[in-house]
Backbone as XML, in Angstrom:
<?xml version="1.0"?>
<chain id="A" units="angstrom">
  <residue number="1" name="MET">
    <atom name="N" x="0.893" y="-5.051" z="4.680"/>
    <atom name="CA" x="2.003" y="-5.695" z="5.329"/>
    <atom name="C" x="2.250" y="-7.088" z="4.760"/>
  </residue>
  <residue number="2" name="ALA">
    <atom name="N" x="1.372" y="-7.578" z="3.935"/>
    <atom name="CA" x="1.580" y="-8.884" z="3.343"/>
    <atom name="C" x="2.738" y="-8.891" z="2.355"/>
  </residue>
  <residue number="3" name="LYS">
    <atom name="N" x="3.196" y="-7.707" z="1.945"/>
    <atom name="CA" x="4.300" y="-7.616" z="0.987"/>
    <atom name="C" x="5.546" y="-6.957" z="1.558"/>
  </residue>
  <residue number="4" name="GLY">
    <atom name="N" x="5.494" y="-6.504" z="2.811"/>
    <atom name="CA" x="6.658" y="-5.855" z="3.397"/>
    <atom name="C" x="6.261" y="-4.902" z="4.502"/>
  </residue>
  <residue number="5" name="ALA">
    <atom name="N" x="7.078" y="-3.887" z="4.730"/>
    <atom name="CA" x="6.817" y="-2.916" z="5.790"/>
    <atom name="C" x="5.758" y="-1.917" z="5.349"/>
  </residue>
  <residue number="6" name="ALA">
    <atom name="N" x="5.056" y="-1.349" z="6.346"/>
    <atom name="CA" x="4.000" y="-0.376" z="6.062"/>
    <atom name="C" x="4.109" y="0.805" z="7.018"/>
  </residue>
  <residue number="7" name="TYR">
    <atom name="N" x="3.846" y="1.980" z="6.488"/>
    <atom name="CA" x="3.781" y="3.203" z="7.284"/>
    <atom name="C" x="2.450" y="3.179" z="8.041"/>
  </residue>
  <residue number="8" name="LEU">
    <atom name="N" x="2.478" y="3.459" z="9.339"/>
    <atom name="CA" x="1.261" y="3.474" z="10.144"/>
    <atom name="C" x="0.547" y="4.805" z="9.952"/>
  </residue>
  <residue number="9" name="ALA">
    <atom name="N" x="-0.674" y="4.750" z="9.428"/>
    <atom name="CA" x="-1.457" y="5.955" z="9.163"/>
    <atom name="C" x="-1.586" y="6.811" z="10.419"/>
  </residue>
  <residue number="10" name="ASN">
    <atom name="N" x="-1.671" y="8.095" z="10.221"/>
    <atom name="CA" x="-1.832" y="9.089" z="11.287"/>
    <atom name="C" x="-0.585" y="9.248" z="12.154"/>
  </residue>
  <residue number="11" name="THR">
    <atom name="N" x="0.556" y="8.754" z="11.678"/>
    <atom name="CA" x="1.827" y="9.075" z="12.322"/>
    <atom name="C" x="2.594" y="9.968" z="11.348"/>
  </residue>
  <residue number="12" name="SER">
    <atom name="N" x="3.712" y="10.499" z="11.776"/>
    <atom name="CA" x="4.480" y="11.431" z="10.945"/>
    <atom name="C" x="5.057" y="10.738" z="9.712"/>
  </residue>
  <residue number="13" name="LEU">
    <atom name="N" x="5.164" y="11.487" z="8.639"/>
    <atom name="CA" x="5.853" y="10.978" z="7.460"/>
    <atom name="C" x="7.359" y="10.982" z="7.734"/>
  </residue>
  <residue number="14" name="PRO">
    <atom name="N" x="8.118" y="10.147" z="7.031"/>
    <atom name="CA" x="9.571" y="10.097" z="7.264"/>
    <atom name="C" x="10.294" y="11.253" z="6.567"/>
  </residue>
  <residue number="15" name="VAL">
    <atom name="N" x="10.117" y="12.464" z="7.114"/>
    <atom name="CA" x="10.735" y="13.647" z="6.520"/>
    <atom name="C" x="11.595" y="14.413" z="7.520"/>
  </residue>
  <residue number="16" name="GLY">
    <atom name="N" x="11.766" y="13.890" z="8.732"/>
    <atom name="CA" x="12.583" y="14.545" z="9.740"/>
    <atom name="C" x="11.872" y="15.726" z="10.374"/>
  </residue>
  <residue number="17" name="GLY">
    <atom name="N" x="12.577" y="16.437" z="11.223"/>
    <atom name="CA" x="12.032" y="17.613" z="11.881"/>
    <atom name="C" x="11.596" y="17.321" z="13.306"/>
  </residue>
  <residue number="18" name="ASN">
    <atom name="N" x="11.636" y="18.365" z="14.135"/>
    <atom name="CA" x="11.209" y="18.214" z="15.529"/>
    <atom name="C" x="9.746" y="17.812" z="15.630"/>
  </residue>
  <residue number="19" name="ASN">
    <atom name="N" x="9.414" y="17.150" z="16.709"/>
    <atom name="CA" x="8.036" y="16.740" z="16.997"/>
    <atom name="C" x="7.473" y="15.821" z="15.920"/>
  </residue>
  <residue number="20" name="THR">
    <atom name="N" x="8.271" y="14.821" z="15.521"/>
    <atom name="CA" x="7.816" y="13.832" z="14.542"/>
    <atom name="C" x="8.104" y="12.423" z="15.056"/>
  </residue>
  <residue number="21" name="ASN">
    <atom name="N" x="7.255" y="11.513" z="14.669"/>
    <atom name="CA" x="7.469" y="10.092" z="14.964"/>
    <atom name="C" x="6.808" y="9.288" z="13.850"/>
  </residue>
  <residue number="22" name="CYS">
    <atom name="N" x="7.605" y="8.791" z="12.945"/>
    <atom name="CA" x="7.132" y="7.949" z="11.846"/>
    <atom name="C" x="7.151" y="6.504" z="12.334"/>
  </residue>
  <residue number="23" name="VAL">
    <atom name="N" x="5.991" y="5.864" z="12.324"/>
    <atom name="CA" x="5.907" y="4.475" z="12.786"/>
    <atom name="C" x="5.816" y="3.555" z="11.573"/>
  </residue>
  <residue number="24" name="ILE">
    <atom name="N" x="6.717" y="2.588" z="11.532"/>
    <atom name="CA" x="6.761" y="1.616" z="10.443"/>
    <atom name="C" x="6.566" y="0.232" z="11.047"/>
  </residue>
  <residue number="25" name="ALA">
    <atom name="N" x="5.582" y="-0.491" z="10.527"/>
    <atom name="CA" x="5.259" y="-1.821" z="11.041"/>
    <atom name="C" x="5.524" y="-2.870" z="9.970"/>
  </residue>
  <residue number="26" name="ALA">
    <atom name="N" x="5.948" y="-4.049" z="10.426"/>
    <atom name="CA" x="6.168" y="-5.170" z="9.512"/>
    <atom name="C" x="6.098" y="-6.470" z="10.296"/>
  </residue>
  <residue number="27" name="HIS">
    <atom name="N" x="5.912" y="-7.549" z="9.575"/>
    <atom name="CA" x="5.877" y="-8.871" z="10.192"/>
    <atom name="C" x="7.296" y="-9.359" z="10.481"/>
  </residue>
  <residue number="28" name="THR">
    <atom name="N" x="7.414" y="-10.197" z="11.506"/>
    <atom name="CA" x="8.684" y="-10.882" z="11.725"/>
    <atom name="C" x="8.722" y="-12.150" z="10.881"/>
  </residue>
  <residue number="29" name="ARG">
    <atom name="N" x="7.619" y="-12.844" z="10.837"/>
    <atom name="CA" x="7.471" y="-14.045" z="9.987"/>
    <atom name="C" x="5.995" y="-14.191" z="9.645"/>
  </residue>
  <residue number="30" name="TYR">
    <atom name="N" x="5.702" y="-14.149" z="8.353"/>
    <atom name="CA" x="4.323" y="-14.310" z="7.909"/>
    <atom name="C" x="4.332" y="-14.741" z="6.456"/>
  </residue>
  <residue number="31" name="ARG">
    <atom name="N" x="4.009" y="-15.967" z="6.198"/>
    <atom name="CA" x="3.908" y="-16.487" z="4.836"/>
    <atom name="C" x="5.070" y="-16.064" z="3.948"/>
  </residue>
  <residue number="32" name="GLY">
    <atom name="N" x="6.271" y="-16.212" z="4.464"/>
    <atom name="CA" x="7.454" y="-15.884" z="3.676"/>
    <atom name="C" x="7.876" y="-14.427" z="3.739"/>
  </residue>
  <residue number="33" name="ILE">
    <atom name="N" x="7.161" y="-13.582" z="4.496"/>
    <atom name="CA" x="7.532" y="-12.179" z="4.655"/>
    <atom name="C" x="8.343" y="-12.061" z="5.940"/>
  </residue>
  <residue number="34" name="TYR">
    <atom name="N" x="9.603" y="-11.715" z="5.817"/>
    <atom name="CA" x="10.507" y="-11.678" z="6.968"/>
    <atom name="C" x="11.122" y="-10.292" z="7.167"/>
  </residue>
  <residue number="35" name="MET">
    <atom name="N" x="10.400" y="-9.247" z="6.835"/>
    <atom name="CA" x="10.958" y="-7.892" z="6.860"/>
    <atom name="C" x="11.648" y="-7.567" z="8.191"/>
  </residue>
  <residue number="36" name="PHE">
    <atom name="N" x="11.018" y="-7.844" z="9.319"/>
    <atom name="CA" x="11.587" y="-7.518" z="10.627"/>
    <atom name="C" x="12.003" y="-8.770" z="11.392"/>
  </residue>
  <residue number="37" name="ARG">
    <atom name="N" x="12.390" y="-9.808" z="10.692"/>
    <atom name="CA" x="12.747" y="-11.075" z="11.327"/>
    <atom name="C" x="13.853" y="-10.919" z="12.378"/>
  </residue>
  <residue number="38" name="ARG">
    <atom name="N" x="14.803" y="-10.018" z="12.149"/>
    <atom name="CA" x="15.943" y="-9.870" z="13.059"/>
    <atom name="C" x="15.878" y="-8.561" z="13.856"/>
  </residue>
  <residue number="39" name="ILE">
    <atom name="N" x="14.695" y="-7.993" z="13.991"/>
    <atom name="CA" x="14.543" y="-6.699" z="14.659"/>
    <atom name="C" x="15.044" y="-6.729" z="16.101"/>
  </residue>
  <residue number="40" name="THR">
    <atom name="N" x="14.894" y="-7.855" z="16.783"/>
    <atom name="CA" x="15.332" y="-7.934" z="18.188"/>
    <atom name="C" x="16.856" y="-7.920" z="18.324"/>
  </residue>
  <residue number="41" name="GLU">
    <atom name="N" x="17.572" y="-8.032" z="17.205"/>
    <atom name="CA" x="19.029" y="-7.969" z="17.234"/>
    <atom name="C" x="19.553" y="-6.530" z="17.165"/>
  </residue>
  <residue number="42" name="LEU">
    <atom name="N" x="18.668" y="-5.575" z="16.876"/>
    <atom name="CA" x="19.107" y="-4.180" z="16.861"/>
    <atom name="C" x="19.496" y="-3.758" z="18.266"/>
  </residue>
  <residue number="43" name="GLU">
    <atom name="N" x="20.578" y="-2.993" z="18.366"/>
    <atom name="CA" x="21.086" y="-2.546" z="19.662"/>
    <atom name="C" x="21.166" y="-1.028" z="19.701"/>
  </residue>
  <residue number="44" name="ILE">
    <atom name="N" x="21.197" y="-0.486" z="20.908"/>
    <atom name="CA" x="21.341" y="0.951" z="21.087"/>
    <atom name="C" x="22.578" y="1.416" z="20.314"/>
  </residue>
  <residue number="45" name="GLY">
    <atom name="N" x="22.408" y="2.465" z="19.512"/>
    <atom name="CA" x="23.513" y="3.007" z="18.721"/>
    <atom name="C" x="23.554" y="2.510" z="17.292"/>
  </residue>
  <residue number="46" name="ASP">
    <atom name="N" x="22.852" y="1.417" z="16.972"/>
    <atom name="CA" x="22.811" y="0.938" z="15.589"/>
    <atom name="C" x="22.120" y="1.982" z="14.713"/>
  </residue>
  <residue number="47" name="GLU">
    <atom name="N" x="22.527" y="2.051" z="13.446"/>
    <atom name="CA" x="21.950" y="3.019" z="12.528"/>
    <atom name="C" x="20.862" y="2.394" z="11.673"/>
  </residue>
  <residue number="48" name="ILE">
    <atom name="N" x="19.841" y="3.192" z="11.407"/>
    <atom name="CA" x="18.741" y="2.817" z="10.517"/>
    <atom name="C" x="18.662" y="3.891" z="9.440"/>
  </residue>
  <residue number="49" name="TYR">
    <atom name="N" x="18.615" y="3.488" z="8.174"/>
    <atom name="CA" x="18.540" y="4.419" z="7.065"/>
    <atom name="C" x="17.150" y="4.366" z="6.464"/>
  </residue>
  <residue number="50" name="ILE">
    <atom name="N" x="16.535" y="5.534" z="6.311"/>
    <atom name="CA" x="15.206" y="5.634" z="5.713"/>
    <atom name="C" x="15.311" y="6.603" z="4.545"/>
  </residue>
  <residue number="51" name="THR">
    <atom name="N" x="14.930" y="6.150" z="3.363"/>
    <atom name="CA" x="14.983" y="6.985" z="2.174"/>
    <atom name="C" x="13.563" y="7.325" z="1.736"/>
  </residue>
  <residue number="52" name="ASN">
    <atom name="N" x="13.303" y="8.635" z="1.580"/>
    <atom name="CA" x="12.026" y="9.058" z="1.021"/>
    <atom name="C" x="12.296" y="9.526" z="-0.417"/>
  </residue>
  <residue number="53" name="PHE">
    <atom name="N" x="11.393" y="10.290" z="-0.996"/>
    <atom name="CA" x="11.572" y="10.712" z="-2.384"/>
    <atom name="C" x="12.711" y="11.712" z="-2.581"/>
  </residue>
  <residue number="54" name="TRP">
    <atom name="N" x="13.150" y="12.397" z="-1.513"/>
    <atom name="CA" x="14.102" y="13.489" z="-1.653"/>
    <atom name="C" x="15.461" y="13.229" z="-1.029"/>
  </residue>
  <residue number="55" name="GLU">
    <atom name="N" x="15.498" y="12.462" z="0.052"/>
    <atom name="CA" x="16.772" y="12.292" z="0.751"/>
    <atom name="C" x="16.753" y="11.032" z="1.614"/>
  </residue>
  <residue number="56" name="THR">
    <atom name="N" x="17.922" y="10.732" z="2.163"/>
    <atom name="CA" x="18.073" y="9.595" z="3.071"/>
    <atom name="C" x="18.344" y="10.124" z="4.467"/>
  </residue>
  <residue number="57" name="PHE">
    <atom name="N" x="17.605" y="9.620" z="5.441"/>
    <atom name="CA" x="17.770" y="10.012" z="6.839"/>
    <atom name="C" x="18.486" y="8.908" z="7.591"/>
  </residue>
  <residue number="58" name="VAL">
    <atom name="N" x="19.361" y="9.309" z="8.489"/>
    <atom name="CA" x="20.079" y="8.365" z="9.334"/>
    <atom name="C" x="19.544" y="8.522" z="10.757"/>
  </residue>
  <residue number="59" name="TYR">
    <atom name="N" x="19.055" y="7.426" z="11.300"/>
    <atom name="CA" x="18.538" y="7.384" z="12.665"/>
    <atom name="C" x="19.415" y="6.447" z="13.482"/>
  </residue>
  <residue number="60" name="LYS">
    <atom name="N" x="19.551" y="6.729" z="14.776"/>
    <atom name="CA" x="20.276" y="5.831" z="15.677"/>
    <atom name="C" x="19.310" y="5.271" z="16.695"/>
  </residue>
  <residue number="61" name="VAL">
    <atom name="N" x="19.379" y="3.952" z="16.888"/>
    <atom name="CA" x="18.513" y="3.287" z="17.854"/>
    <atom name="C" x="18.811" y="3.844" z="19.247"/>
  </residue>
  <residue number="62" name="SER">
    <atom name="N" x="17.748" y="4.277" z="19.926"/>
    <atom name="CA" x="17.910" y="4.849" z="21.263"/>
    <atom name="C" x="17.236" y="4.022" z="22.351"/>
  </residue>
  <residue number="63" name="GLU">
    <atom name="N" x="16.283" y="3.157" z="21.963"/>
    <atom name="CA" x="15.553" y="2.382" z="22.971"/>
    <atom name="C" x="14.770" y="1.272" z="22.290"/>
  </residue>
  <residue number="64" name="THR">
    <atom name="N" x="14.563" y="0.185" z="23.020"/>
    <atom name="CA" x="13.645" y="-0.873" z="22.582"/>
    <atom name="C" x="12.664" y="-1.114" z="23.720"/>
  </residue>
  <residue number="65" name="LYS">
    <atom name="N" x="11.473" y="-1.607" z="23.365"/>
    <atom name="CA" x="10.442" y="-1.786" z="24.385"/>
    <atom name="C" x="9.450" y="-2.844" z="23.923"/>
  </residue>
  <residue number="66" name="VAL">
    <atom name="N" x="8.949" y="-3.638" z="24.863"/>
    <atom name="CA" x="7.874" y="-4.589" z="24.603"/>
    <atom name="C" x="6.618" y="-4.034" z="25.257"/>
  </residue>
  <residue number="67" name="ILE">
    <atom name="N" x="5.529" y="-3.953" z="24.479"/>
    <atom name="CA" x="4.280" y="-3.385" z="24.980"/>
    <atom name="C" x="3.107" y="-4.307" z="24.641"/>
  </residue>
  <residue number="68" name="THR">
    <atom name="N" x="1.942" y="-3.998" z="25.184"/>
    <atom name="CA" x="0.725" y="-4.687" z="24.760"/>
    <atom name="C" x="0.167" y="-3.943" z="23.550"/>
  </residue>
  <residue number="69" name="PRO">
    <atom name="N" x="-0.628" y="-4.606" z="22.720"/>
    <atom name="CA" x="-1.125" y="-3.960" z="21.492"/>
    <atom name="C" x="-1.958" y="-2.700" z="21.730"/>
  </residue>
  <residue number="70" name="ASN">
    <atom name="N" x="-2.557" y="-2.541" z="22.890"/>
    <atom name="CA" x="-3.391" y="-1.364" z="23.125"/>
    <atom name="C" x="-2.643" y="-0.215" z="23.801"/>
  </residue>
  <residue number="71" name="ASP">
    <atom name="N" x="-1.344" y="-0.300" z="23.964"/>
    <atom name="CA" x="-0.539" y="0.775" z="24.557"/>
    <atom name="C" x="-0.164" y="1.807" z="23.500"/>
  </residue>
  <residue number="72" name="SER">
    <atom name="N" x="-1.147" y="2.449" z="22.912"/>
    <atom name="CA" x="-0.898" y="3.349" z="21.786"/>
    <atom name="C" x="-0.086" y="4.587" z="22.164"/>
  </residue>
  <residue number="73" name="GLN">
    <atom name="N" x="-0.081" y="4.981" z="23.429"/>
    <atom name="CA" x="0.697" y="6.164" z="23.825"/>
    <atom name="C" x="2.186" y="5.965" z="23.564"/>
  </residue>
  <residue number="74" name="ASN">
    <atom name="N" x="2.614" y="4.730" z="23.379"/>
    <atom name="CA" x="4.031" y="4.448" z="23.111"/>
    <atom name="C" x="4.467" y="4.816" z="21.698"/>
  </residue>
  <residue number="75" name="ILE">
    <atom name="N" x="3.518" y="5.168" z="20.842"/>
    <atom name="CA" x="3.896" y="5.577" z="19.485"/>
    <atom name="C" x="3.524" y="7.038" z="19.216"/>
  </residue>
  <residue number="76" name="TYR">
    <atom name="N" x="3.165" y="7.765" z="20.253"/>
    <atom name="CA" x="2.867" y="9.189" z="20.101"/>
    <atom name="C" x="4.146" y="9.969" z="19.800"/>
  </residue>
  <residue number="77" name="ILE">
    <atom name="N" x="3.962" y="11.178" z="19.275"/>
    <atom name="CA" x="5.074" y="12.110" z="19.105"/>
    <atom name="C" x="5.618" y="12.463" z="20.480"/>
  </residue>
  <residue number="78" name="GLN">
    <atom name="N" x="6.928" y="12.536" z="20.581"/>
    <atom name="CA" x="7.585" y="12.960" z="21.814"/>
    <atom name="C" x="8.146" y="14.358" z="21.584"/>
  </residue>
  <residue number="79" name="PRO">
    <atom name="N" x="7.806" y="15.310" z="22.443"/>
    <atom name="CA" x="8.209" y="16.702" z="22.221"/>
    <atom name="C" x="9.708" y="16.863" z="21.960"/>
  </residue>
  <residue number="80" name="ASP">
    <atom name="N" x="10.003" y="17.708" z="20.971"/>
    <atom name="CA" x="11.375" y="18.083" z="20.612"/>
    <atom name="C" x="12.243" y="16.913" z="20.152"/>
  </residue>
  <residue number="81" name="ARG">
    <atom name="N" x="11.614" y="15.866" z="19.629"/>
    <atom name="CA" x="12.376" y="14.725" z="19.114"/>
    <atom name="C" x="11.922" y="14.412" z="17.692"/>
  </residue>
  <residue number="82" name="SER">
    <atom name="N" x="12.838" y="13.882" z="16.893"/>
    <atom name="CA" x="12.546" y="13.408" z="15.548"/>
    <atom name="C" x="12.825" y="11.917" z="15.540"/>
  </residue>
  <residue number="83" name="LEU">
    <atom name="N" x="11.763" y="11.122" z="15.532"/>
    <atom name="CA" x="11.887" y="9.672" z="15.714"/>
    <atom name="C" x="11.344" y="8.887" z="14.539"/>
  </residue>
  <residue number="84" name="VAL">
    <atom name="N" x="11.850" y="7.678" z="14.418"/>
    <atom name="CA" x="11.206" y="6.631" z="13.657"/>
    <atom name="C" x="11.049" y="5.477" z="14.641"/>
  </residue>
  <residue number="85" name="THR">
    <atom name="N" x="9.870" y="4.860" z="14.636"/>
    <atom name="CA" x="9.595" y="3.735" z="15.519"/>
    <atom name="C" x="9.259" y="2.524" z="14.664"/>
  </residue>
  <residue number="86" name="LEU">
    <atom name="N" x="10.014" y="1.459" z="14.837"/>
    <atom name="CA" x="9.731" y="0.201" z="14.147"/>
    <atom name="C" x="8.891" y="-0.659" z="15.064"/>
  </residue>
  <residue number="87" name="SER">
    <atom name="N" x="7.862" y="-1.308" z="14.515"/>
    <atom name="CA" x="6.945" y="-2.100" z="15.330"/>
    <atom name="C" x="6.680" y="-3.451" z="14.667"/>
  </residue>
  <residue number="88" name="THR">
    <atom name="N" x="6.640" y="-4.495" z="15.503"/>
    <atom name="CA" x="6.313" y="-5.824" z="15.007"/>
    <atom name="C" x="5.658" y="-6.641" z="16.115"/>
  </residue>
  <residue number="89" name="CYS">
    <atom name="N" x="4.989" y="-7.717" z="15.740"/>
    <atom name="CA" x="4.373" y="-8.604" z="16.730"/>
    <atom name="C" x="5.470" y="-9.333" z="17.515"/>
  </residue>
  <residue number="90" name="HIS">
    <atom name="N" x="5.138" y="-9.666" z="18.762"/>
    <atom name="CA" x="6.130" y="-10.275" z="19.639"/>
    <atom name="C" x="5.407" y="-11.062" z="20.717"/>
  </residue>
  <residue number="91" name="PRO">
    <atom name="N" x="5.897" y="-12.116" z="21.250"/>
    <atom name="CA" x="6.982" y="-12.941" z="20.707"/>
    <atom name="C" x="6.444" y="-13.866" z="19.624"/>
  </residue>
  <residue number="92" name="TYR">
    <atom name="N" x="7.302" y="-14.283" z="18.747"/>
    <atom name="CA" x="6.891" y="-15.211" z="17.695"/>
    <atom name="C" x="6.868" y="-16.619" z="18.265"/>
  </residue>
  <residue number="93" name="PRO">
    <atom name="N" x="5.884" y="-17.445" z="18.036"/>
    <atom name="CA" x="4.735" y="-17.274" z="17.170"/>
    <atom name="C" x="3.471" y="-16.802" z="17.904"/>
  </residue>
  <residue number="94" name="ASP">
    <atom name="N" x="3.539" y="-16.499" z="19.191"/>
    <atom name="CA" x="2.342" y="-16.163" z="19.958"/>
    <atom name="C" x="1.761" y="-14.797" z="19.603"/>
  </residue>
  <residue number="95" name="LYS">
    <atom name="N" x="2.579" y="-13.797" z="19.423"/>
    <atom name="CA" x="2.196" y="-12.476" z="18.912"/>
    <atom name="C" x="1.195" y="-11.729" z="19.784"/>
  </residue>
  <residue number="96" name="TYR">
    <atom name="N" x="1.253" y="-11.870" z="21.082"/>
    <atom name="CA" x="0.306" y="-11.178" z="21.959"/>
    <atom name="C" x="0.854" y="-9.853" z="22.474"/>
  </residue>
  <residue number="97" name="GLN">
    <atom name="N" x="2.073" y="-9.494" z="22.072"/>
    <atom name="CA" x="2.674" y="-8.217" z="22.440"/>
    <atom name="C" x="3.215" y="-7.551" z="21.184"/>
  </residue>
  <residue number="98" name="ARG">
    <atom name="N" x="3.765" y="-6.352" z="21.358"/>
    <atom name="CA" x="4.442" y="-5.661" z="20.260"/>
    <atom name="C" x="5.856" y="-5.319" z="20.702"/>
  </residue>
  <residue number="99" name="TYR">
    <atom name="N" x="6.782" y="-5.441" z="19.765"/>
    <atom name="CA" x="8.178" y="-5.082" z="20.012"/>
    <atom name="C" x="8.433" y="-3.779" z="19.276"/>
  </residue>
  <residue number="100" name="LEU">
    <atom name="N" x="8.888" y="-2.762" z="19.994"/>
    <atom name="CA" x="9.156" y="-1.454" z="19.409"/>
    <atom name="C" x="10.639" y="-1.142" z="19.453"/>
  </residue>
  <residue number="101" name="VAL">
    <atom name="N" x="11.120" y="-0.515" z="18.393"/>
    <atom name="CA" x="12.480" y="0.014" z="18.334"/>
    <atom name="C" x="12.362" y="1.497" z="18.035"/>
  </residue>
  <residue number="102" name="TYR">
    <atom name="N" x="12.845" y="2.319" z="18.957"/>
    <atom name="CA" x="12.851" y="3.768" z="18.772"/>
    <atom name="C" x="14.227" y="4.183" z="18.255"/>
  </residue>
  <residue number="103" name="ALA">
    <atom name="N" x="14.230" y="5.037" z="17.231"/>
    <atom name="CA" x="15.490" y="5.552" z="16.706"/>
    <atom name="C" x="15.345" y="7.049" z="16.468"/>
  </residue>
  <residue number="104" name="GLU">
    <atom name="N" x="16.380" y="7.784" z="16.829"/>
    <atom name="CA" x="16.346" y="9.242" z="16.752"/>
    <atom name="C" x="17.172" y="9.729" z="15.560"/>
  </residue>
  <residue number="105" name="LEU">
    <atom name="N" x="16.644" y="10.748" z="14.867"/>
    <atom name="CA" x="17.320" y="11.305" z="13.703"/>
    <atom name="C" x="18.653" y="11.914" z="14.096"/>
  </residue>
  <residue number="106" name="VAL">
    <atom name="N" x="19.714" y="11.550" z="13.337"/>
    <atom name="CA" x="21.028" y="12.144" z="13.578"/>
    <atom name="C" x="21.533" y="12.945" z="12.385"/>
  </residue>
  <residue number="107" name="SER">
    <atom name="N" x="21.099" y="12.589" z="11.167"/>
    <atom name="CA" x="21.529" y="13.355" z="9.993"/>
    <atom name="C" x="20.697" y="12.983" z="8.773"/>
  </residue>
  <residue number="108" name="SER">
    <atom name="N" x="20.849" y="13.783" z="7.731"/>
    <atom name="CA" x="20.230" y="13.462" z="6.446"/>
    <atom name="C" x="21.285" y="13.584" z="5.365"/>
  </residue>
  <residue number="109" name="GLN">
    <atom name="N" x="21.119" y="12.811" z="4.287"/>
    <atom name="CA" x="22.121" y="12.773" z="3.219"/>
    <atom name="C" x="21.479" y="13.117" z="1.895"/>
  </residue>
</chain>
């Protein structure tokens, strides 16, 4: 994460499909790394584009949530959903919580 966003191990890969949740974590501000600096500005309905080796997926933000770092059930797979979850420390600079953005797959290109 010192160079940008990172895929959280043991979560789904960003390939779409039911019963998936790809979790991507990044810093809001850390030694010049600002990958998720404006993450709290995302709103319900905003689109997120994720490109893997084969295609680009379009996700729509469906929910945001503030949790404690040990609330791991918040990043589990949710039945019959194809999700990407963005995660970052919150609030800056205290970082004692996590800010999550859930987005649901709507199409692939």
